[in-house]
matplotlib code that plots the C-alpha trace (Angstrom):
import matplotlib.pyplot as plt

x = [2.0, 0.7, -0.1, 0.8, -0.9, 0.9, -0.2, 1.3, 0.6, 0.3, 0.2, -1.6, -1.8, -4.8, -4.2, -6.8, -9.2, -9.6, -13.4, -15.1, -16.2, -12.7, -11.3, -14.0, -13.2, -9.6, -10.1, -12.6, -10.2, -7.5, -10.0, -11.4, -8.2, -5.5, -7.4, -6.6, -8.9, -9.0, -7.1, -7.1, -8.2, -7.3, -9.0, -7.1, -8.4, -7.0, -9.0, -6.1, -6.4, -3.8, -5.0, -3.5, -4.6, -3.7, -3.9, -3.1, 0.0, 0.0, 3.3, 3.5, 5.6, 6.9, 6.4, 8.4]
y = [-8.4, -5.4, -5.5, -2.6, -2.3, -1.3, -1.1, -3.0, -1.4, -2.8, -0.6, -1.8, -0.2, -1.0, 0.0, 1.9, -0.5, -2.5, -2.8, -1.8, -5.4, -6.8, -4.1, -5.0, -8.7, -8.1, -6.0, -8.4, -11.3, -9.3, -8.4, -11.9, -14.0, -11.5, -9.6, -6.3, -3.2, -0.3, 2.7, 4.9, 4.6, 7.2, 7.2, 9.1, 11.0, 8.2, 5.6, 4.0, 3.5, 3.5, 1.6, 1.4, -1.5, -1.9, -4.5, -4.5, -6.2, -6.9, -7.1, -8.3, -6.1, -7.8, -5.7, -6.3]
z = [20.5, 18.6, 14.9, 12.6, 9.2, 6.1, 2.5, -0.5, -3.9, -7.4, -10.5, -13.6, -17.1, -19.2, -22.8, -24.9, -26.5, -23.3, -22.9, -19.7, -19.2, -19.6, -17.2, -14.7, -14.9, -14.4, -11.4, -10.0, -10.3, -8.5, -5.7, -5.2, -5.5, -4.5, -1.9, -3.6, -3.4, -5.8, -4.5, -7.7, -11.3, -13.9, -17.3, -19.9, -23.0, -25.3, -23.5, -21.5, -17.8, -15.0, -12.0, -8.5, -6.3, -2.6, 0.0, 3.7, 5.0, 8.6, 10.3, 13.9, 16.1, 19.3, 22.4, 25.6]

ax = plt.figure().add_subplot(projection="3d")
ax.plot(x, y, z, "-o")
ax.set_aspect("equal")
plt.show()
């Protein structure tokens, strides 16, 4: 059997006023307990953040 990797994505919105420490704690929890990794983080002028997390989904493909 061969394994083919795909990615699963999760989008988060952190409103302005979210401290850097609170954002770090949230992302650390997702990484440690959900096995997510940071794919993209955008910081906007108003202080809000949009975060894209990803994790690998391994699907087993049966070969004959």
